[in-house]
Every structure is written in C-alpha cells, then in structure tokens.
C-alpha positions as a Markdown table, in Angstrom:
| # | Residue | x | y | z |
|---|---|---|---|---|
| 1 | Unk | 138.8 | 2.8 | 119.8 |
| 2 | Unk | 138.8 | -1.0 | 119.9 |
| 3 | Unk | 135.7 | -2.6 | 118.1 |
| 4 | Unk | 135.1 | -4.9 | 121.1 |
| 5 | Unk | 134.8 | -1.8 | 123.3 |
| 6 | Unk | 132.4 | 0.0 | 120.9 |
| 7 | Unk | 129.9 | -2.9 | 120.5 |
| 8 | Unk | 128.9 | -3.8 | 124.1 |
| 9 | Unk | 126.3 | -6.5 | 123.3 |
| 10 | Unk | 123.6 | -7.5 | 120.8 |
| 11 | Unk | 120.0 | -6.7 | 121.8 |
| 12 | Unk | 117.6 | -9.6 | 121.2 |
| 13 | Unk | 114.2 | -8.1 | 121.7 |
| 14 | Unk | 110.8 | -8.5 | 120.0 |
| 15 | Unk | 111.3 | -5.3 | 118.1 |
| 16 | Unk | 114.8 | -6.2 | 117.1 |
| 17 | Unk | 113.6 | -9.6 | 115.9 |
| 18 | Unk | 111.0 | -7.9 | 113.8 |
| 19 | Unk | 113.7 | -5.6 | 112.3 |
| 20 | Unk | 115.7 | -8.6 | 111.2 |
| 21 | Unk | 113.2 | -9.0 | 108.4 |
| 22 | Unk | 114.3 | -5.6 | 107.1 |
| 23 | Unk | 117.9 | -6.6 | 107.3 |
| 24 | Unk | 118.5 | -4.4 | 110.4 |
| 25 | Unk | 120.3 | -5.5 | 113.6 |
| 26 | Unk | 120.3 | -3.8 | 117.0 |
| 27 | Unk | 123.3 | -3.3 | 119.4 |
| 28 | Unk | 124.1 | -1.6 | 122.7 |
| 29 | Unk | 127.2 | 0.5 | 122.0 |
| 30 | Unk | 129.6 | 2.8 | 123.9 |
| 31 | Unk | 128.0 | 6.2 | 124.6 |
| 32 | Unk | 131.0 | 8.0 | 123.2 |
| 33 | Unk | 131.0 | 6.2 | 119.8 |
| 34 | Unk | 129.7 | 8.0 | 116.7 |
| 35 | Unk | 128.0 | 6.5 | 113.7 |
| 36 | Unk | 131.3 | 6.0 | 111.7 |
| 37 | Unk | 133.0 | 4.2 | 114.5 |
| 38 | Unk | 129.9 | 2.0 | 115.1 |
| 39 | Unk | 129.8 | 1.1 | 111.3 |
| 40 | Unk | 133.5 | 0.2 | 111.2 |
| 41 | Unk | 133.3 | -1.9 | 114.4 |
| 42 | Unk | 130.3 | -4.0 | 113.0 |
| 43 | Unk | 132.1 | -4.5 | 109.7 |
| 44 | Unk | 135.3 | -5.6 | 111.4 |
| 45 | Unk | 133.7 | -7.9 | 114.0 |
| 46 | Unk | 131.1 | -9.6 | 111.8 |
| 47 | Unk | 132.6 | -9.3 | 108.3 |
| 48 | Unk | 129.5 | -7.7 | 106.8 |
| 49 | Unk | 128.9 | -4.4 | 104.8 |
| 50 | Unk | 126.9 | -1.8 | 106.7 |
| 51 | Unk | 124.9 | 0.6 | 104.6 |
| 52 | Unk | 123.4 | 2.8 | 107.4 |
| 53 | Unk | 123.6 | 3.3 | 111.1 |
| 54 | Unk | 120.9 | 4.9 | 113.3 |
| 55 | Unk | 122.2 | 5.8 | 116.8 |
| 56 | Unk | 120.0 | 6.9 | 119.7 |
| 57 | Unk | 120.6 | 7.7 | 123.3 |
| 58 | Unk | 118.3 | 5.9 | 125.7 |
| 59 | Unk | 117.7 | 7.6 | 129.0 |
| 60 | Unk | 117.9 | 5.6 | 132.3 |
| 61 | Unk | 114.8 | 4.9 | 134.3 |
| 62 | Unk | 113.9 | 5.6 | 137.9 |
| 63 | Unk | 113.8 | 2.3 | 139.9 |
| 64 | Unk | 112.6 | 1.7 | 143.4 |
| 65 | Unk | 113.3 | -1.3 | 145.7 |
| 66 | Unk | 111.3 | -0.9 | 148.9 |
| 67 | Unk | 112.0 | 2.5 | 150.3 |
| 68 | Unk | 115.3 | 2.9 | 148.4 |
| 69 | Unk | 115.1 | 4.8 | 145.1 |
| 70 | Unk | 117.7 | 4.8 | 142.4 |
| 71 | Unk | 118.3 | 5.2 | 138.7 |
| 72 | Unk | 119.5 | 2.9 | 135.9 |
| 73 | Unk | 122.3 | 4.1 | 133.7 |
| 74 | Unk | 121.8 | 6.0 | 130.4 |
| 75 | Unk | 123.0 | 4.0 | 127.4 |
| 76 | Unk | 123.2 | 4.2 | 123.6 |
| 77 | Unk | 121.5 | 2.0 | 121.1 |
| 78 | Unk | 122.5 | 1.5 | 117.4 |
| 79 | Unk | 120.4 | 0.0 | 114.6 |
| 80 | Unk | 122.6 | -1.1 | 111.7 |
| 81 | Unk | 121.2 | -1.8 | 108.2 |
| 82 | Unk | 123.2 | -4.4 | 106.3 |
| 83 | Unk | 123.8 | -4.7 | 102.5 |
| 84 | Unk | 121.0 | -6.8 | 100.8 |
| 85 | Unk | 121.6 | -10.5 | 101.1 |
| 86 | Unk | 124.0 | -10.3 | 104.1 |
| 87 | Unk | 123.2 | -11.6 | 107.6 |
| 88 | Unk | 124.9 | -11.8 | 111.0 |
| 89 | Unk | 125.1 | -15.4 | 112.0 |
| 90 | Unk | 125.1 | -14.5 | 115.8 |
| 91 | Unk | 121.4 | -13.5 | 115.5 |
| 92 | Unk | 120.3 | -16.4 | 113.3 |
| 93 | Unk | 120.5 | -18.9 | 116.2 |
| 94 | Unk | 118.1 | -17.0 | 118.5 |
C-alpha cells in the first residue's frame, strides 16, 4: 500500500500538541492499515525512525441537523513515538 494512502492527515489537537513533548505524533490513517504498515509509511514520508506505534479505532458519532439524523464515519488514529532527538518538521510550525 502506498504511504500517501496510509497516512491520511496529521491531527493537530490539544492532546496531540501535549504529546509532542513526549516525542509522540498523532495521525489519521487508513482503517485497513496495521501497525507495521503505519510505521513504514511514517518513516518513508518524514525520514524519521519510529520506535512504537499505537493504533486505535475511533467510532463515528451520531449527528443531527434539524429533523435529519445521520452518523459520521468510523476512522483510525495512530500515535507514533519517534526515536529520541528526532522531530517531524511539519508539526513544528503549528
């Protein structure tokens, strides 16, 4: 699977920003990707060494607009821990 298809987008949230201090970065990833594929994709795209990946499935939520009810999609989140001293420049500007 192509690394650009595995890593959908970087998640810049309050919790993700706090995790940067522990050298951890948060991404939205393809739901079919496993930890090994996620690790390889991050290493290829950003040129860093990943020591650990935690992947979790996030359930979609019920949403309502007026009388119409719907549901957001389920998605997968990955938290990648980098080797000590390495950073991802994409996150440093935010």
